[in-house]
MARMAR-625168 format. One line per 3 residues: number of its first residue (from 1); their letters; for each residue z, y, x of C-alpha. Coordinates in steps of 0.02 Angstrom, whole numbers, plus 32768, in hexadecimal, padded with zeros to 4 digits. Each point is the difference from the previous one (the first is absolute). Example, Ala and Ser with C-alpha at 12.3 -4.5 7.8 and 13.67 -1.06 7.14 Angstrom:
// residues 2
1	as	8186/7F1F/8267; 7FDF/80AC/8045
// end
This chain:
// residues 484
1	xxx	8000/7FF6/7FEA; 7FD3/80B7/8047; 7FEB/80BD/7FC3
4	xxx	7F5A/801E/7FC2; 7F7E/804E/8071; 7FE2/8076/7F66
7	xxx	80AE/8052/7FFB; 8007/80BE/7FF6; 80B2/8042/8033
10	xxx	802B/80BB/8008; 8087/8078/805F; 808D/8013/7F94
13	xxx	800C/8062/7F66; 8082/8096/7FEF; 807A/7F8F/7FB9
16	xxx	7FE5/7F7C/80AC; 7FA1/7F7C/7FA2; 7F55/7FCA/802F
19	xxx	7F6B/7FD8/7F9B; 7FB0/7F4B/8010; 7F57/7FF3/7FAE
22	xxx	7F7F/7F6B/8013; 7F5D/8018/800C; 7FC7/7F5B/7FAB
25	xxx	8086/8005/7F68; 7FF9/80B5/7FEF; 80C8/7FFC/7FE8
28	xxx	807B/8066/8046; 80BB/8008/802D; 807F/8076/804E
31	xxx	8065/7FA9/8073; 8099/803A/8071; 8006/801D/80A5
34	xxx	8032/7F4A/803B; 7F7B/7FAE/7FA4; 7F80/8072/8047
37	xxx	8030/7FDB/80AD; 7FE8/7F3E/7FE3; 7F4C/8029/7FAD
40	xxx	7FCD/8077/8081; 8047/7FA0/8096; 7FC0/7F60/7FD0
43	xxx	7F57/8035/7FB0; 7F87/7FA9/8083; 8059/7F62/8012
46	xxx	7FA4/7F67/7FB9; 80A4/7FA6/7FE0; 80A4/8055/7FE0
49	xxx	8095/7FB1/805F; 8082/7F9A/7FAE; 807D/8087/7FFD
52	xxx	7F8C/8081/7FBA; 7FE4/7F92/7F70; 80B1/7FEA/7FDF
55	xxx	8022/80BE/800B; 7F7B/8014/7F83; 8037/7F71/7F8F
58	xxx	803C/8064/7F73; 7F59/8057/7FE3; 7F8B/7F7A/8033
61	xxx	7FBB/7FBD/7F63; 7FF3/80C1/7FC1; 7FA2/8026/80A7
64	xxx	7F86/7F68/7FEA; 7FEE/802A/7F4B; 7FC2/80A7/8038
67	xxx	7F8D/7FE0/808D; 806C/8044/8089; 8025/7F48/8038
70	xxx	7F7F/7F87/8017; 7FF2/7F3A/802C; 7F45/8026/8024
73	xxx	7FC7/8005/80B1; 7FA4/80AA/803D; 7F54/7FAC/7FDE
76	xxx	8025/7FB5/7F60; 804D/80B1/7FB8; 7F50/8046/8045
79	xxx	7FAB/7F85/7F91; 806B/802A/7F65; 7FF3/80BE/8022
82	xxx	7F40/7FDC/8003; 8018/7FA0/7F5E; 8050/8086/7FAF
85	xxx	7F78/807B/802A; 7F7D/7F97/7FB9; 8060/7FD3/7F62
88	xxx	802B/80C8/7FDC; 7F38/801C/8023; 7FDC/7F77/7F8C
91	xxx	8053/804B/7F7D; 7FAF/80B4/800B; 7F7F/8022/7F65
94	xxx	7F59/801E/8052; 7FBA/8031/7F60; 8076/80A3/8006
97	xxx	7FC3/8086/805A; 802B/80A2/804D; 7F5F/8068/7FE2
100	xxx	7FC1/8096/8068; 7F6E/8067/7FE1; 7F88/805B/8078
103	xxx	7FAB/8087/7FAA; 7FB8/804C/809D; 7FF7/7FC6/80A6
106	xxx	7FD0/80B3/803E; 808A/806F/8035; 8021/80B5/8018
109	xxx	807D/7FF4/8095; 7FE2/7FB4/80AC; 80A3/7FBC/8041
112	xxx	8012/7FDF/80B8; 805B/7F4F/7FD2; 7F91/7FC8/7F69
115	xxx	7FD8/7F50/7FFF; 7F61/8016/7F9A; 7FAA/8071/807B
118	xxx	7F9A/7F71/803F; 7FB5/7FE7/7F61; 7FB9/80AB/7FFA
121	xxx	8048/8049/7F52; 7F5A/7FD7/7F9D; 8000/806F/7F65
124	xxx	7FE4/7F87/7F7C; 8064/8016/7F5A; 801E/7F80/7F72
127	xxx	7F93/8014/7F71; 8053/7FDE/7F43; 7F9B/7F67/7FFD
130	xxx	8068/7FB2/80A0; 8095/8049/7FB6; 7FDA/7F99/7F53
133	xxx	7FE9/7F63/806C; 809A/800E/8071; 8063/8014/7F5D
136	xxx	7FA1/7F6B/7FAE; 8044/7F9E/809D; 80B2/802D/800C
139	xxx	802B/8017/7F4F; 805C/7F4E/7FF9; 8027/8000/80B2
142	xxx	8080/80A0/7FF1; 809E/801C/7F83; 8025/808E/7F8F
145	xxx	8063/809B/8049; 7FC5/7FE2/80AF; 7FAD/8075/807D
148	xxx	7F52/7FF4/803D; 7FF0/804F/80A4; 7F69/808B/801D
151	xxx	7FD1/8006/80C3; 7F8B/8035/806F; 7FA3/8051/8059
154	xxx	8059/8083/7F9A; 800B/7FD5/7F4C; 8038/80A9/7FBA
157	xxx	7F6B/805F/804F; 7FBE/807C/7F95; 7F54/7FAF/7FDD
160	xxx	8051/7F6E/7FC3; 805B/803B/7F71; 7F86/7FBD/7F7D
163	xxx	801A/7F50/8037; 80B2/800D/8011; 8012/803B/7F50
166	xxx	7FA2/7F7A/7FDA; 8074/7F86/805A; 8090/804A/7FB6
169	xxx	7FA5/7FE7/7F53; 7FF6/7F45/8025; 80AB/7FF3/804C
172	xxx	8049/8040/7F55; 7F90/7F8B/7F91; 8064/7F6E/8065
175	xxx	80AB/805B/8006; 8005/8028/80AF; 801C/80A7/8065
178	xxx	7FB7/801C/80AB; 8046/8028/80B5; 7F9D/805D/8074
181	xxx	8002/8003/80C4; 7FBE/80C4/8013; 7FF7/807F/808A
184	xxx	801A/806F/7F6C; 7F8A/8083/8042; 7FA3/801C/7F69
187	xxx	8088/7FC9/7F7D; 8000/80A1/7FAB; 7F64/7FB3/7FBA
190	xxx	806E/7F7C/7FB0; 8099/8058/7FB3; 7FCC/7FC4/7F51
193	xxx	8011/7F60/802D; 80A7/7FE7/8054; 8088/7FBC/7FA9
196	xxx	8056/7F6A/7FBD; 7F75/7FD3/7F98; 7F6A/8017/8067
199	xxx	800B/800B/80D0; 80BF/7FD9/7FF8; 801A/8016/80B2
202	xxx	7FB9/803B/80A2; 800C/7FD2/80B6; 7FDA/8094/8068
205	xxx	7FFE/7FF8/80CB; 8039/80AB/8060; 8027/7FDF/80BC
208	xxx	8069/808C/8029; 8018/80BC/7FFB; 7F55/8059/7FF9
211	xxx	7FC9/800D/80A4; 802C/7F4B/802C; 7FAD/7FC5/7F51
214	xxx	7F5E/804E/800B; 7FEB/7FC5/80B6; 8006/7F53/7FC8
217	xxx	7FC1/8000/7F37; 7F5B/8071/801C; 7FA2/803D/7F5F
220	xxx	7F40/7FFC/8001; 7FFE/80B0/7FC0; 807C/802B/8091
223	xxx	8078/805A/7F7E; 80AD/7FE8/802E; 8038/7F61/7FB3
226	xxx	80B1/8015/8011; 7FFC/80A5/7F8E; 7F8D/7FB4/7F82
229	xxx	8062/7F5E/7FEB; 80A8/8073/7FF4; 7FB9/8053/7F7D
232	xxx	7FC4/7F8B/7F90; 809E/7F8B/800F; 8075/808E/7FD0
235	xxx	7F85/8025/7F61; 8007/7F4E/7FDB; 80BC/7FEF/8003
238	xxx	800B/80A3/7F9D; 7F7F/7FD6/7F77; 7FFA/7F40/7FED
241	xxx	8077/7F73/8002; 7FA8/7F9E/8085; 806B/7FB7/8082
244	xxx	7FD6/802B/80BC; 8015/7FA3/8096; 7FE5/804C/80A3
247	xxx	7FDC/7F81/8089; 801B/804C/80AF; 7F93/7F9D/8090
250	xxx	8067/8014/808D; 7FE6/7FD6/80C4; 803C/8051/80A0
253	xxx	7F96/8091/7FEE; 804F/8047/7F53; 80A6/7FAF/7FE7
256	xxx	804B/809B/805E; 7FD3/8071/7F74; 8020/7F95/7F63
259	xxx	8089/8068/7FD6; 7FA7/80A8/800D; 7F96/7FB4/7F6B
262	xxx	808E/7FC3/7F9E; 8049/80BA/8010; 7F5E/8039/7FB7
265	xxx	7FFD/7F93/7F7C; 80B9/8039/7FE4; 7FCD/80C8/7FF9
268	xxx	7F73/7FB6/7F8C; 807A/7FAD/7F80; 7FA9/7F59/801A
271	xxx	807E/7FA5/806B; 8082/7FF7/7F79; 7F97/7FED/7F62
274	xxx	803A/7F5A/7FA1; 7F38/7FD7/7FFA; 7FF7/8013/80B6
277	xxx	8021/7F74/8086; 7FC2/7FF1/80BB; 7FE5/7F6E/8073
280	xxx	7FF2/7FFC/80BB; 7F81/7F78/8039; 7FE3/7FD8/80B2
283	xxx	7F47/800C/803F; 7FD4/7F54/8052; 7F76/7FD8/8074
286	xxx	8012/80A2/8062; 804F/7FAE/809F; 807C/806A/804C
289	xxx	8008/8074/7F85; 8047/7F84/7F71; 80B7/800F/7FE9
292	xxx	807A/7F7E/7FFA; 807B/7FE0/7F7F; 8090/8045/8065
295	xxx	7F98/80AD/8017; 7FDE/7FF9/7F40; 80B3/7FE3/7FE9
298	xxx	8039/8098/8069; 7F85/805D/7F9F; 8059/7FD8/7F5C
301	xxx	80AA/801A/803F; 7FB2/80BB/803A; 7FBC/800D/7F40
304	xxx	809E/7FC3/7FB0; 8073/8085/8069; 7F89/808D/7FBD
307	xxx	7FF6/7FB7/7F5B; 809A/7F87/7FD9; 7FD6/800E/7F43
310	xxx	7F55/7FE0/800B; 7FB0/7F58/7FBD; 7F5A/7FB6/8054
313	xxx	7FB3/7F6D/802C; 8017/7FEC/80B7; 7F72/7FB1/8066
316	xxx	7FC3/7FC0/7F55; 8079/7F7B/8005; 8092/8044/7FAA
319	xxx	7FDD/7FEC/7F4D; 7FB3/7F52/801B; 8091/7FB5/805B
322	xxx	808B/8050/7F85; 7FAD/7FBB/7F79; 800A/7F41/8049
325	xxx	80BC/802A/803B; 8038/803D/7F5D; 7FF4/7F69/7F98
328	xxx	805F/7FA4/808B; 8091/807C/8022; 8002/8042/7F40
331	xxx	7FC5/7F6C/7F92; 803C/7F72/8065; 7F4F/7FB0/8028
334	xxx	7F9F/7FC4/8072; 7FB7/8073/8081; 7F44/7FF1/7FBF
337	xxx	7F97/7FB5/8088; 7F37/800C/801B; 7F7F/7FAF/8051
340	xxx	7F94/8097/8029; 8015/80BC/7FFF; 7F6F/8021/7F77
343	xxx	7F9A/7FB2/7F8B; 7F63/8009/8076; 800F/7F35/8017
346	xxx	7FF4/7FDE/7F48; 7FED/807F/7F79; 7FE1/80BB/804B
349	xxx	7F3D/802E/7FC0; 7FBE/809F/804B; 7F54/802E/7FA4
352	xxx	7F8A/806A/805F; 7F76/806E/7FBA; 7F77/7F90/8067
355	xxx	8031/7F68/7F9E; 806F/7FB2/807C; 809D/7FAC/7FDB
358	xxx	808E/800F/8091; 80A2/7FB9/8014; 805D/808D/8044
361	xxx	7FDA/80C1/8014; 8004/7FF6/80B0; 7F66/7F94/7FFE
364	xxx	7F95/8081/7FAB; 7F5B/7FF9/805A; 8002/7F68/8054
367	xxx	7F86/7F87/7FDA; 804F/7F6F/8041; 809C/8022/7F8B
370	xxx	7FAD/7FFF/7F5F; 803A/7F73/7F94; 7F87/8025/7F6A
373	xxx	7F82/806A/7FB5; 7FEA/803A/7F48; 7F78/804D/7FAA
376	xxx	7FFA/8075/7F59; 7FF8/7F51/7F95; 80B0/7FE5/8032
379	xxx	7FC2/7F6D/806C; 8061/7FD4/8095; 7FD1/7F91/8085
382	xxx	807E/7FCC/8074; 7FFD/7FD7/80AF; 8071/7F6C/801E
385	xxx	8000/8004/80CC; 803D/80A9/7FFB; 8082/7FE6/7F78
388	xxx	8037/7F6B/805D; 8018/8064/80A1; 807A/806F/7FAF
391	xxx	8055/7F81/7F98; 8028/7FB4/80AD; 8060/8091/8031
394	xxx	80A0/7FD3/7FA9; 809A/7FF5/8060; 8004/7F45/7FF2
397	xxx	7F55/7FF8/805F; 804D/806F/8094; 8057/7F82/807A
400	xxx	804E/8080/805A; 804D/8063/7F72; 8039/7F7D/7F9A
403	xxx	8077/7FCE/8091; 8051/80AE/7FEA; 809F/801C/7F9B
406	xxx	7FB5/807D/7FB4; 7F6A/7FB4/7FCD; 800E/7FED/7F3E
409	xxx	8061/80AF/7FF6; 7F70/805F/8077; 7F68/7FA5/7FB4
412	xxx	7FA6/7FF1/8099; 7FB7/80AC/8029; 7F4F/803C/7FCE
415	xxx	7F8E/7F60/7FD5; 7F5D/8052/8017; 7FBC/7F6D/805D
418	xxx	7F81/8057/8079; 808F/8075/803D; 7FEA/8035/80B0
421	xxx	8095/7FCB/8071; 8053/7FD8/7F5B; 80A5/7FDB/8058
424	xxx	8005/809F/8054; 7FCF/8053/7F4D; 8094/7FA5/7FB7
427	xxx	8085/8028/8077; 8046/8093/7F95; 8019/7F86/7F80
430	xxx	806D/7F92/8084; 8054/808D/8043; 8041/803E/7F66
433	xxx	8044/7F53/7FC7; 8044/7FD2/80A4; 8052/80B4/8022
436	xxx	800E/8043/7F5A; 801B/7F97/7F74; 80A5/7FCF/801F
439	xxx	803F/80AC/8011; 7FAC/802A/7F66; 8048/7F70/7F9B
442	xxx	80AA/802E/8045; 7FE4/80C1/7FD2; 7FC1/7FDF/7F4D
445	xxx	808F/7F79/7FE4; 807D/8087/8036; 7FBF/8089/7F90
448	xxx	8004/7F93/7F70; 80B0/7FCB/802E; 8037/80BF/8023
451	xxx	7FC8/8024/7F33; 807C/7F92/7FD3; 7F9A/7F64/7FD0
454	xxx	8081/7F7B/8067; 7F8B/7F62/7FD0; 7FD0/7FDD/80A8
457	xxx	8077/7F69/801B; 803D/7F9E/8090; 7FEA/7F59/8040
460	xxx	80A4/7FE5/8075; 800B/7F85/808F; 80BD/7FFD/801C
463	xxx	807F/7F88/8067; 8048/7F75/7F8C; 809D/8030/7FC0
466	xxx	8003/7F79/7F91; 7FE1/807A/7F68; 7F54/8024/801F
469	xxx	7F84/8012/7F5E; 7F75/7F7A/7FE8; 7F44/8038/8029
472	xxx	7FF3/800C/7F4B; 808F/8076/7FEE; 7FBD/8084/8079
475	xxx	7FD6/80A8/7FA5; 7F47/8014/7FB9; 7F71/800E/8084
478	xxx	7F50/804A/800C; 7F8B/7F8C/7F93; 806F/7FAF/7F99
481	xxx	7FAC/802D/7F5D; 7F59/7FCC/8042; 8057/7F67/800D
484	x	8029/7FC2/7F4C
// end
């Protein structure tokens, strides 16, 4: 018997206890310092010494049930991890899609880091017939109330308004709204289409204060993109009920100026709007200019110091991770596990105006990644070879990833099959889980407990005094409700 290779244990909470989470079962407990010393000290032993087995006798069965202890060898547990991943993958519904429409591949910006620039920004706009075809294809694949994403190119360029109005009309017919990823340069032409029943939310990229932003996100008309965007955001927040998420792409060149941007947002009464959120996202693929998570965390601390009351989605992870931690800490459920970071391997469908269907918006314009085509009659011709290439990037197929204790928590990083230097590109994710996730888990749990919600219970490992509780007498642990 040994401790699981997939155990995750943290630094102490403010109450002195430690979190113990298993990456295969999704179950979590808090343990005292003595139990933590045993678990951490013997984490890599293939067989636990008899004196340690005696020491943990009172909680042995509980630890076995929850996956912290195992009778499997390391190779057998690895095989079990692969089995769990493939079982989880098999239960996903390939007929339920997340849908992205690309009304125009052209763009009115020439951003320095744009991944689409190799395609040459062809100015091809979706026709009404193509929109009809797309909605014919997706009507049974997307549930009511779900968002359809508008992407580009630049979806909200002023010349696209007619087709955007038509897309919104078709969306309303199947009880859906839209979310747009936009540079907001022409947003003033869309104010009448923004709001909860139409384009309910927008994601807008701003990369720093005026001078920094304008040097990175360059408008074709050479107008100050920063001033135009800010004016449009101010108007949208005042005159509509659209939700605005500002994405700030950060690398070592613009990181020192982010607080300057926030100061300007504050002066403009944008920063504290209840309909506004900002997210910091590291730019990858820029070599030594890429920020590692430690540097991002330092940036976060400077933001917190300046605006302690501010809510934001740090590094694009805060909301996603908190949403997964919440049911564990607050509702006694299992930690939600996943086998991929997005639906690109099974259910994400990106419809381009040239009749191509892609599994991911980062694949736009790449002929090798076209998984199918559609025509104006709504007929789809799938490319089984290309589809299979993406399907086989689920974490269970990734022989290195599946050995990691975070495999089913992380999901395995970007799944683009021909991603150049994939391991390096995904090091940002690896860095976060190895160096930041446990701290995040501690901070979130502590904040929950500090709010007076004392339901994060303990599993104690005590020396025998003749009055120990049985394993079933221990206070409630994370995940009990999911086991009923």
